[in-house]
Every structure is written in C-alpha cells, then in structure tokens.
N, C-alpha and C positions, 0 to 999 in steps of 0.2 A: 503493500499500498502505498502510494505517497500524501505521507502526511501533509504536504505544503499545498495540495489540492483543494481548494474550493470548488465545487460542481455546482451550477445553478441546473434546476432541471425545470423547463416551461415552456413557455408559445414565444418566442418572439414576431412582431407585427409590423408592418406597414402601417407606420402613424400619418393619421392627416390634422394637422393644427393649421389657427387662423392667422393667415398673413397681412401684412398690409395692404387694404385694397379691396371691393365689396368682392366676394366671389375669388379671393385668391385662395390658396392653399398654400402652406409649406408640408413635404413629406420629410419624415426621417423615421426611424425604428425605436419600437419601443416596446416594453411590455413586460410586467411584474417585475419577472424573476429577472429578467435581461436588466433594466432597470438598478436591481440591486446588484445584477453580477458588473455591471459598469461602473457604481462608485464605488465596488470593493475594489476592482482592479485600482483604481487611482488610490485610494487608500492605503495601500497595502504595496509594501514595499516588494524590491524584485524576488525576494527568498519566497516571497509567496507566488502562487496561478491560482489564477480563474478560470475556469472553463464554462461552456453549456453546453447543453444534452438537450436537443430538439429534434426536430423533421423536418424539415424542408423539402421542396419539389427544385424543379430541375431549370423554373423560369427566371426570366432575369431579374424580379422581384429577390429571388431568393437568391440569385448568386450577388446581387447588388447587400441583402442582408450577411450574409458571408462575410464578404470584403469587409463593410462595415464594422462587426466584432472582430476579425484579427488585426485592423487597422485600428480598433481600441485597446489591441492588448489580452482581450478575451479567444480562450481556446477554442478553436471549433471543431477539431477532430472525432468528436463521440457527437454531432452533428449528422445527423443520415441523413438520405434523398428520397422523397418518394415520386415514383414515375409520374405517377396520377393527380395527384394536389399540390395546392401551393400553399405560399404562405397567408394567414390572415391580414386583413385590413378593420382600423377602426381610426375615427374621426372623433378629436375632442370638441366642446361648445363648450364654452364658458359665460358665467354671467355670477359677478360681484366674487370674481376669485375660486368661486367651484363651480368646478367641471360636470360637466354631462360626457355620455359614451356613445354613438352609435357604432355598431361593431357587424362587420361581414365576415365572417368566422367559421359560420359551420361544416365549412368544407375545407378546413385546413389543415396543411400536413401536420402539424404536431398532433393532432387528434391520435396518430398511431406510435405517439413516442414512445408507448409503454408494450406495444404490442409484442415484441419479443423476449422472455424473460433472460436469454441469454447473453443480449447487449446491454440490458440494464445492470445484472451479475457483474458485465466486465467491467463496466463504466464507475460503478460506483466502488469496485477495488479496486478503482486507480487514485481514490481521493480521499482526504482524510476527513472534510466537511461537506456534506451535500445538505442543499438548500432548496425547496421547493412550497410552494401554497397552496390556499385553496383554491386558487386559481386552477394551478394543473391540477388537481384533480375536478375539475368541473367540466374539463375539455375531453377527458378521457371517457372511453364507454367502461362500465361496469369492470368486465374484464380486465382493461386498461390498470384501473384502479388497483385490482387485486393483486394485479401483476406486480406494481410500482411498489405495494405496503409489504408483499410477500420479499423483496426484492431489501429494500431497505430494513425490515427485519433484522436480512442475512448481515447487510452490510451494521449495524448498530451492533450485531454480533463480534463482529470483526473489529471494534473500537473505531467504527468510523462515526464522527459527531451529527446527529441529525437535527437540521435546523427547518421551521417550518413558521409559514404565516397566516392564518385560517384567513384571512382577506373576502370575507364572507358577498360573495353575487348573486346575488339568488337568478337575478335574472339568466345567468349560467346555468339556472339548475330547473328540472322540472319542477320538479317543489324542495318546499321549505323541508320536509323532512330526511329526503335521501341528502341535501346539503349538509345536515344539522350530523347526523350518522356518519357521514363521511369524513366530514368534517371531525367529528372526536377519532373516528380513527387515526385519523391519520397522525392526529397532534399526540395520541394512545404511545407513539414511534419515537418522539421527538425527544431530545435532550434540550430543546430549549424550542419554545413557543412564543410568539411573539403576535399577538392579538391586540385589535382595536378596543377600547371599551364601550365606542357607540355601538359598533357593528354586533358584539356581545350582546349587550342590552335588549338591540333588536331583536336579536334574531334565537336568544336563548333565552332572554328574560332574565338576565342578570340584574340582580339590586343594584350590583355596587363593582368596583373592582375586585376587593377583595372575594368575593363569590366567583366571579372571572376564573381569579387563580386558583381558587380551590377544588373547581369543577375540572381544570387541568389538569393537576396535580392528582388528584385523584385519580385520572384517566393511566396517567404512568409517565407524565409530562418531567423531566429534570430539573428543568425553570421555567419561571413564567414572564414576560417582558410586556406590561400591560400599556401599550400606545393611548393617548387620551387627550389628541390636537395639540391644543396650548394650555390645558389644564394637568394637575398633577401626573405623573407616571408611576405605575407602583412595579414592584416585581417580588417575587417568593420563588421559593425553591432550595434546590441544597446550597448554592452559593450564595442565599439569604435572602433575606426579607428589609422592605420597607416602604418606602413613597418619599421621590423627589417632589418639594412641592413649589420649590422655587426659582423653574425657570422662566427666561424669559421671553415675553410675549411678541408679536408682528402680528401688522394686520396683513394676509394671504393675497399676492396676486395670483397664484396660480398654486394649489394644492394638489394635481395631476402626480405628482411623484413621492411626496412629502411621506408616505408611509416606507417606500419603500427604500427613499434613502436612509431613514433613521436605522432600519434594518439593518443597512450596509454599516453605516458608522456604528452602530452597535458591535456588530461580529466583528469590524474590524478592531474595535479596542476591545474587547473580550481574546479576542485570535492575539493579541499581543500581549497581555497579562493584566488588563482592566478587568477593576470590581465592577458590578455592576452597575455600582450605583455613579462612579467615572466614566463607565462605558454609557450609561442613560445619557447625563450630562453631554458627553461627544457626538452622540447620538440626535440629540435635537440640535443642537450648534448649526451640525451639518441641515438636517431638516428645514429649520429655519430659515438658514440661507437659501434654499434651495424655491420653496415657497416664494421669493422674494423673485421670481422671475417666470418667463411664460415656459411649457414646455417638460418633458422628462428628465431630459439627461440635461443638466444645468453645467458646463463647463467655468463660470462665473463662483460656481459656489464650491468647488473644490479651488479652485486656483486660489482664493483665501482663505483656505483652511491651514 
C-alpha cells in the first residue's frame, strides 16, 4: 500500500457557470469529490499524492477533463474509459450567494465506476486514504453501491483510512428512505465522517449536532466533524470532542464549494498531524476564502493560504 496516496472516488463533471454578459456561460470541470481532490493537491506538499477514481467516456469533453486533472496534479491512471457513455454536465444558478443546480447526468459514465470489484480492490490497495461522498453513492446502481462498500470494508481492514462526506442530495435519489439507509451504511465504514448539520437536521430529523455525532459514532464512524455554515463546528470521536464557537464569519458570494474545500482543509491538516480543533480552524479559514469568489475551484483562495 502506498500510504502517501489520497484517492478521491466519485463523479467529475463539465461545469457551466455564469459569465459576463446575458446568455454567456463559462465552462470548467468540477464535482464534489473532484473539488476536494483539487484543494487537497494545493494544500499538501509533494510528499503526498492525490489521485482520482472514476469513469469517463472517449469523447472530447472526457479527454479535456483528464487533461485538466493531470495539469492540476491529480493522478488519473485509475480513471477508466466507457465506450458508450460520456461525462455528465451541470449548470450553476446563483441568487444572493446561494446556488442551485441543473443536472444532465442520467447517462454519465461515472455511474459505472464501481461495476468491477477487482478494479476497486486494486485501486484501494494502492492508497492510504480513500475519500468518497453521498453523491458518489447516489449516482451508482445498487450493485455498484454494494461493490464499493464491500471494497471499502476490505481496504479499511488493510489499514486504509476511509473518509466520507454524506453530502445529502435528495434529488439524486429515488426516495429519502434509501438515501438515508445507504448514507448510514457508508458512514458505518468510515474512520472520518464530515456531515453538514443543516442537511442532517432536515433529512434525519436530528435535533442538534450532538445527536448527529452520536448517531454516526453508534454506526461505527471513528471521528465526526459537523460542518455548520458560519456557525459553531462540533467534533466527536476517538480523537476528542468539542465545539469551536469563535470562527470568523463572512458574507458569501458563492457557496458552491464551501463544504468540499472545508473537507480538503480539514483532511490536509489532519494528515499533517493537526488535532481536530486546529484542523477545523484551518478548514474554516480555507472555506471562508473560497466562498468570497465565484466558482468551485478558487485559485485565489489557496494562493492566500
């Protein structure tokens, strides 16, 4: 196992965001796990490797996506090709700093990323940390979800650290009940879970952060860090428990990658030995810089780190 490889698992997509002028759009590439991979690559020194596990097509957009990841320092040798499908696409609409999305992803090649259990095992055997999300789970068929979770079980037994962001997106699921079931099944395999309090209160009925933390710890998670927008961030688990209440607040311009960048900031700090409270402060500092700019991948935010 290569302990210095962090492998992010999920779907990378073509992103359309507003450009200057009516009817004009700017094209880029993003997706929740890709966003986190991108920020990790910028936060971690060259002693760390960041890779991506997914599936793309053979068309021009897929080639451009792979070129983009390679240019940004994200390893793509574990991204497979689908001869029939292409990458998905989404567009961002903004109102008062809050974003909404329109998706074209039903036939995305990434839906087949977990079809082959042997490929999953080979990929996970090569890394020391595996990162995935509730969106990763949402896009897969049930067989792919089972394949992925079984592979993560085997990887965790071999000392690979499993990190999971529930990232609850009910529009991607057929119903709320399977969303909750699969998300909790995934969290039960994780050494670190990074939920968002508002989502957990809305979709699981949690009364507060303590309830969220206790629920995930009962399932088997090792550590839980509960994101809370510009409010207090709670943490609980094997590495300690507490609440960070004095985090600075800002008025967001675009919250598209707030959680994804926070996850990267926390994980990068933790991999470099920071305790949970210190890692939360570093993560929040990055996230608040990110949301002062438009788009998912904000170079200005990491240049000022």
